[in-house]
C-alpha positions as CSV (number, residue, x, y, z in Angstrom):
1,M,62.5,-83.2,7.9
2,E,64.7,-80.9,7.4
3,L,67.2,-81.3,4.1
4,S,70.4,-80.6,5.9
5,L,69.0,-83.3,8.6
6,I,68.2,-85.4,6.1
7,S,71.8,-85.5,4.0
8,S,73.9,-85.6,7.5
9,I,71.8,-88.9,8.4
10,A,72.5,-89.8,4.6
11,E,76.1,-89.2,5.5
12,L,76.3,-90.5,8.4
13,L,74.6,-93.6,7.4
14,T,77.4,-94.0,4.1
15,T,80.6,-93.2,6.7
16,G,79.3,-94.7,9.6
17,T,79.4,-98.3,10.8
18,S,76.4,-100.7,11.9
19,W,76.4,-98.9,15.4
20,A,75.4,-95.7,13.8
21,F,72.7,-97.3,11.9
22,C,71.6,-99.1,15.2
23,G,71.4,-95.9,16.9
24,L,69.4,-94.1,14.8
25,L,66.7,-97.1,14.6
26,A,66.9,-97.0,18.7
27,W,66.1,-93.2,17.7
28,G,63.5,-93.9,15.4
29,F,61.9,-96.9,18.0
30,W,62.5,-94.4,21.1
31,R,60.1,-91.1,19.1
32,I,57.5,-93.6,18.0
33,N,57.0,-95.3,21.1
34,E,56.7,-91.5,22.6
35,R,53.9,-90.4,19.9
36,K,52.2,-93.7,21.4
37,D,52.6,-93.1,25.0
38,K,51.1,-89.5,24.6
39,Q,48.7,-90.8,22.4
40,L,48.0,-93.8,25.2
41,V,47.8,-90.9,28.4
42,E,45.0,-88.7,25.8
43,M,43.0,-91.6,25.6
44,H,43.2,-92.9,29.0
45,Q,42.2,-89.1,30.5
46,R,39.4,-89.4,27.5
47,L,38.1,-92.9,29.5
48,I,38.0,-91.5,32.8
49,E,35.7,-88.7,31.6
50,I,33.5,-91.3,29.9
51,A,33.5,-93.4,32.8
52,A,32.6,-90.6,35.3
53,A,29.7,-89.2,33.2
54,Q,28.3,-92.7,32.7
55,T,28.3,-93.2,36.4
56,A,26.4,-89.8,36.8
57,A,23.9,-91.0,34.4
58,V,23.5,-94.7,36.0
59,S,23.4,-93.1,39.6
60,K,20.1,-90.9,38.3
61,M,18.5,-93.4,36.8
62,E,18.9,-95.5,39.4
63,A,17.5,-92.4,41.5
64,A,14.7,-92.2,39.1
65,L,13.8,-95.6,39.5
66,V,13.5,-95.7,43.5
67,S,11.6,-92.4,43.1
68,L,8.7,-94.1,40.5
69,R,8.9,-97.3,42.8
70,T,7.8,-95.2,45.6
71,A,5.2,-93.1,43.8
72,I,3.6,-96.9,42.5
73,E,3.8,-98.5,46.2
74,G,1.8,-94.8,47.3
75,L,-0.5,-95.4,44.8
76,M,-1.3,-98.9,45.5
77,R,-1.9,-98.1,49.7
78,R,-4.6,-95.9,48.8
């Protein structure tokens, strides 16, 4: 933070009322929640990517197992 911003906040708190302090706390709370929401959105997007990759891997594994079963059944019929 800039020094002038910090001194402005300090001056506001010393000369202001309790409402100024409440406003400052509300602003800080809003900023923290904004960052947290951004992180949650990023994490959600990453989870979607991981789930898509896992689904593709499971589908390939199922196809390989079906092919293996078909090949074993073909060998057993001979």
